[in-house]
Every structure is written in structure tokens, then in C-alpha cells.
DOFI-423897 format. One record per residue (C-alpha): chain; x, y, z; residue in three letters; residue number from 1. Coordinates in steps of 0.1 Angstrom, whole numbers. Layout:
N
nupa;u;v;w;bake;dovex
A;X;Y;Z;ALA;NUM
...
//
This chain:
78
nupa;u;v;w;bake;dovex
A;1361;1363;1523;MET;1
A;1356;1352;1487;GLU;2
A;1394;1351;1481;GLY;3
A;1390;1378;1453;VAL;4
A;1418;1399;1466;ALA;5
A;1446;1402;1492;GLU;6
A;1439;1425;1521;PRO;7
A;1466;1449;1508;GLU;8
A;1449;1451;1475;ALA;9
A;1416;1460;1489;ILE;10
A;1430;1487;1511;ASP;11
A;1452;1500;1482;THR;12
A;1423;1501;1459;VAL;13
A;1400;1522;1483;LEU;14
A;1430;1546;1491;MET;15
A;1441;1552;1455;LEU;16
A;1408;1549;1438;GLY;17
A;1384;1565;1464;MET;18
A;1408;1588;1481;SER;19
A;1403;1571;1514;HIS;20
A;1431;1580;1538;PRO;21
A;1433;1546;1551;MET;22
A;1419;1511;1537;GLY;23
A;1388;1496;1552;PRO;24
A;1407;1464;1566;LEU;25
A;1435;1488;1580;SER;26
A;1409;1510;1596;LEU;27
A;1391;1480;1612;ALA;28
A;1424;1468;1627;VAL;29
A;1429;1503;1644;VAL;30
A;1392;1504;1656;ILE;31
A;1396;1467;1666;GLY;32
A;1378;1438;1652;LEU;33
A;1359;1431;1683;VAL;34
A;1345;1466;1683;THR;35
A;1338;1466;1644;CYS;36
A;1318;1434;1649;LEU;37
A;1297;1448;1680;ALA;38
A;1290;1479;1658;ILE;39
A;1278;1459;1627;MET;40
A;1257;1437;1651;ARG;41
A;1239;1466;1666;VAL;42
A;1235;1484;1632;LEU;43
A;1220;1452;1617;HIS;44
A;1197;1447;1647;LYS;45
A;1186;1483;1650;ASP;46
A;1183;1491;1613;MET;47
A;1169;1458;1602;ASN;48
A;1188;1461;1571;ASP;49
A;1210;1432;1559;ASP;50
A;1236;1455;1543;LYS;51
A;1249;1459;1578;TYR;52
A;1249;1421;1587;ARG;53
A;1286;1414;1598;PRO;54
A;1306;1395;1574;CYS;55
A;1310;1358;1584;PRO;56
A;1348;1362;1579;LEU;57
A;1347;1389;1607;LEU;58
A;1328;1368;1630;GLU;59
A;1349;1337;1624;GLU;60
A;1382;1358;1629;MET;61
A;1370;1372;1663;VAL;62
A;1357;1340;1674;SER;63
A;1391;1324;1668;LYS;64
A;1408;1352;1686;GLY;65
A;1424;1368;1655;LYS;66
A;1417;1403;1667;LEU;67
A;1443;1424;1648;GLY;68
A;1471;1442;1664;ARG;69
A;1459;1432;1698;LYS;70
A;1465;1396;1690;SER;71
A;1491;1398;1664;GLY;72
A;1470;1384;1637;GLU;73
A;1438;1396;1619;GLY;74
A;1434;1406;1584;PHE;75
A;1472;1412;1585;TYR;76
A;1500;1395;1606;LYS;77
A;1520;1415;1630;TYR;78
//
């Protein structure tokens, strides 16, 4: 959202540096951005903790129909 890294770099850092099998943005695309947003909204509301507040970029992407593989565009273009 702040433009500090490309999606590929974010995913690579988490895979190589934290031994994640898949980067967080790639995982979000697999799960579906609408589902990720819904989960974040529920966690934020039920836990009453701002660490679960959905990222404005995720909200914007979903509102613009950029849903990942389903729509052909999201964090990555397909």
C-alpha cells in the first residue's frame, strides 16, 4: 500500500526469510480477496483490536473488482 516493495518482493521475503511455503499476497489470492476482507472485518469487529483492521488497499481492490485470479487482477495480474 505504501509502495515500499513490489508484491513479488513481499512474497519472496516471507518465503525465504521466514520459511513460509507461500507469500502472504499469493496466499490471499488463493483464498480470494473477498474472503480475506470478510475475515479481517470479522476479526476486527469481534476482537476489537486494530491489528485486524483491513488494509485500505485490500478494501479498495475489492471495491474496484480486483479480486485476484477470479477477475484477472489483484496483487498480481493474470
